[in-house]
N, C-alpha and C positions, 0 to 999 in steps of 0.2 A: 504492499499500500504505500502511496507516494507520501503522504504525510507521516507515516511512521517512520521512514528512511529519512525523511527531512528533518524530524525531531531528532534522530539520532546522529545526525551528521552536524548539527549546528547547535544545538542547545548549550553544550559545554563553554563554545567560543562566546556566544552571546551572554551567558551568566558573567563572564569576565567582562565584557563590555558594559554590562548594566552597572557593575562596581566603579568602572572607569567615568561613568557618564551620570553620577549619583546627585541629581538635583530633581524636584518632582511636583506632581499635581493630583487631582481627583475629579473627573469630568462626571457632573451630577447627572447628565441626561442618557447615560449608556445602560444598555438592557442588563447588563451583569448586575446592576443593583436591584433590578425587578426581581432576578434569579434568588439574589442574596436576601430579600425580604420577603418573597413569596407574594408580592403585590402586583396588580394590574396597572397599565400604563396611568388610567385615569386617577389613581391614587395621588400621585406627585406632579400631574401635568393637567393644565386647564384642557388641552386638546386629548380627547379620549386614546388616540392611536399614539401619543408620546411626543416628546419635543416641545420647545418653546416656553411659554412661561409656567412657571411652577405653582402649583396651589399651596396653600398655608401648611398642609402636612408635608408637601415637598420641601419647603424652606425649613421646617421645624427638623426634618430628618437630616439635611444637609449640614445643619448647624449642631445638632447633638450626636450624631451617629457617624458622620464622615470627617468633621473638623477636628483637628487636633486639640483644639480649645473648645468647649462645650458651650451651649447656651446659657448655662447656670453661672458658670464664671464670667460670662461677659455682661451679662444682663439683659434687659430688653432690646431685641433688633428688629431689623425689617421682617415681615412675613409676607410682603407681597400685595396688601390690601390697603387700600386708602379709606374705603369705608364698605358697606355691605353691597353696594351697588359697582363699584369701581376698583378695580386693580392695575397695577402696572408692573413690568419686569423689563429685564434686559441682559445682554451678552455682549461682551468684548473680549476677543481672543486675538493677541499680538504673538507673533512667532519669529524666532530667530532660525533660519533654515540653511544647513550647509550640505550641499549636493556633490558628491565625487561620480563623476561619469568618465569611464574608461576613453582614453584619447582626447579628453577635454580638460580644460582648467577648472578647479573646484568652484563652485558658486556658492557664496554665502550671501546672505540678504536678510533684513528684517521685511515681515511683511504683516499688514493688518488683515487677519482673515477673516475675521466677522466683527461687526458692530451692528447690533439688532435692537429694537424696542418692541415691547409686547403690551397692547391693550386689552383689557378684559371689560367689558360691560355685563353686568348683570342686570339686564333690564326688568325680567321677572325671575327673582332668584329661585332656584331649584328647576326652573322650566325654560327661560330664555336666555341666553348668552350671545353677545356679539363679540367677535374677537378679531384683532390685527396684529400680524406679525410684519414689521417694516424693517427690511434691511436697508441701513443708512450709510453704510461703506463696507467694503471697497466698492467704486465704480458708481457711486452716487445712490440716491434712494430707490428700491425696489421693492415692490409689495411681494411679499412670499405667500402670505396667508391672508384672506380676509373673509371671514364665514359667519353665518348665524347657525346657532346650534339649539335645537328643540329637544328636550329630553323629558322622560318620566321622572316624577319626584324621587323614585327609589333608584335612578340610573339604571333601569333595566335594559331601557331601548332609548336611541336617539336618532334625529335626522340632522345632518349637516349639509348646507348648502352655501356655496360660494366657491373661493379658490383655497386649495388646501394640497399637503404633501399626500401622495399615495399610500395606502397601506399595502405593505409588503414586506415579507420576512423580518428580520432584526433591524430596527432603526439605530444602526451604530452612528454615533457621531462623526465617525472618520469617514468622509465622503471619498477618501482615496482608496478606500477596501475595494476589492473585486465585485464585491457583492452590491457595492452601491455605485461604483463607478460604472462597470460593464452593464449592469441593468438599467441604469439611467434612471433609478427611483433613489433618489438622495434630497439632500438638504439645498441643492441648487435647482431643482426643479419641482415647480407645483402645477396644477392643472385646475381648470374650473368645471364644476359638475355638482353632484350630490352624492352623499355618502349615508349609509344606513348601518347602525351599530345595534347589538345585541349582546347583553352582558348578563346571562343569567348564571349565577353561583361560580363555578370555576371555569366557565367558558367565557372567551371573548371573540366575537365574530364581526366582521366588518366587511360590506359590499360596498363599492365605489363605482360610479359610472361618470366617466369624464370625457371632455373632448378628444384629447390624445391624438397629438399631431403626428406621431411617429416619425419625427425629423423632417417634417414637410409642412407647408402651410395648411392649417385648419380648412376643411371645405364644409364642415357641419353636416356631414353626410355619415362617416364613420366615427366610431366611439372607441373609447378605451374601457375594459372592465378589469377591476381588481378585486381579488377575493382574498381574505385572510381569516384563519379561524385559528385558535390555540386553546388547548387545555392547560389550565394552571392550579398546580397543586403547592402546597407550601415548600416542598423540598425539590420538585422539578417541574418542567414545563415542555409540552411538545405542539408544534403546529405545522400548519401547511399553508402555501401561497399559491395564487394563480393570478396571471395578468395577461391580456390578450389586448394588444394593441392594434385595431383595424385600420390598415392604410390603404391608399389607392392601388387600383390594378391588383388587388391581391397581395400586396406588399405588406403583409402582416409580421408581427414580431409576438412570439408567445413565450411566456416565463412560467415555469413551474418549479416549487421547491418545497424542501422540508426545512424546519428548524427547530431549535429548543435548547434547553439548558438545565443544568442540575447543580446542587451544591454538594459536593462530594469529596472527602478527606481534607476539609478546611478550603477548598479551591472552589471558586464559581466558574463553571465551565459553560461555554455558548458554541454551538455550531450552526452552520447552514450550509445546504448543498441545492445548487440551482441547476436547471437545464434551460438552456435558451435556444429556440427553434425560430430561424428567420426565413421566412417565405417570400415568393415573387422574385425581385430583381437579385436577392442573396440566397435564393432557395438551395437548400442542401447544406447551408453553413451551420452547423449545429454546434453550440457552445456548453461548456460546462464550467461550474464554478465550485470550489471547497473551501470552506472557512472554518476554523478551529480557534478558540480564545480560551485562554485560562487566567483568572485573576485570584491572587493572593493578598489578603489583607490581614496581616499578622499584628500590625500596631495600628490604633486608630489615626485617623489622617494620612494614612500611607496605603499604597496599593501598587502591588506588582504585576504586570500584564505582559503576558507572551501570545502571539497570535501567528498562525501558520495559514498561508492562502495558497490556492492552485487555481490557474486560469487557463483553460484549454480553448484558444480563439476558434478552432476548427477540428471537431472531432475526427474528419476525414483525413487529417494531415497528422502524421507520426513525428514526435520530438518537437513540436512547436508550443510545447506548454510554457507557461511564465507562472513565476511563484513569487511571493512576497512574505519576509518573516520579519516581525517587527517585536522589540523589547523594549518596553516603556516601564519607567518608575514614576509615580503619581503623588503629590503631596498636597494637603490642604491645611496649612498652619493655622488659619483661623476662617471664620465665615466669610463668603463672598470673595475668597481669593484662593486661587488654584493655580499651582506650578507644575508643569510636566516637561520631562526630558525622555528622549528616546532615541532608539537607533533603528533604521530599517535597511534591510538589504533585498533588491531585486534580483532575480534570476531568469535570464531566457534565453533564447537562441544567442551563440556567440557572437554572430555578425552583426547584432543590434545593440550599440552601446547603451541606448537609452533603456532597455531591457534589464542591463547589467549594473545599475548604478547604486551608490551606497548615500543613505541621508541620515544626517544627524539633526535633531531639533530641540529646541527650549521653546515652551509655550507658557505665557501668562494669560490665565483666564480669569476674568472677574464677573460677577452676575449679581444682580438683586431681584 
């Protein structure tokens, strides 16, 4: 199995690199925290499918369970609410990236990865919420999400209408992961449509129908369909996803995958497997993606993350696979401040230098 050989080949070397690059963060919008707590996404986020503004519980959990300094030590702090009808939040992520590519000079740069503001209007508390996710930088203001949410008082079911991120698989914060970048379902892409959610007991199910451009201009004829279903237990979870992006001239793109996680041996494990089938102009080009992640948090405020990925861009061609291995140490010294440092190695075909690059990064993440 590819992932097994990859672990045996690189784990010892990357453990050494982790010690050399020890500065850190804890990103509160990541799925491994849902595995650790046994909670659904809507427990910590205003958006039922996760990401964006945090709920009052999400703020309290981050400050009491993730931060090295607890809320009781710091006193009263921000919980995301101005009053019963209005809440506000935001994220700012600034990176220092250093990339070494074979046969090229090392590139080192500071980048503003994200600056976003979230607005939540509880027009009818427990029944009607209006939500806006506005990316203000880089590249100028861009609306990422703007939707109205109608829900039952017991949160059993909801209807969302407007612009939103598509429900599919693990909503990793890292858009560079193959499961996010290759599928195109990530925090850089949202779509207009409607979303239906059903949340009975241990189940979380979502169906979205959106415009779906499939990489081309929208003609208001074809649509995109996204389905995500997950069973959630206190110690483990397992789910499946499906996405059909209906394009012109039968130029369709179909995604199907399984995902899940468990807390085992003191480690929070995540996995996702996706199969992509392209039809029409790229007919016969089928792709596969494998993702495995392990998170170890032995000291409050710290998290150690190892992720292994493989991407096969065309299953009909041998020896064209690409892989990405990431080792990250994360640290949250106090509330609203996270520091993250890590090392990534990309491996691909020898003649493509970009596919064989190395990257070191440090990120400062502030949120409220």
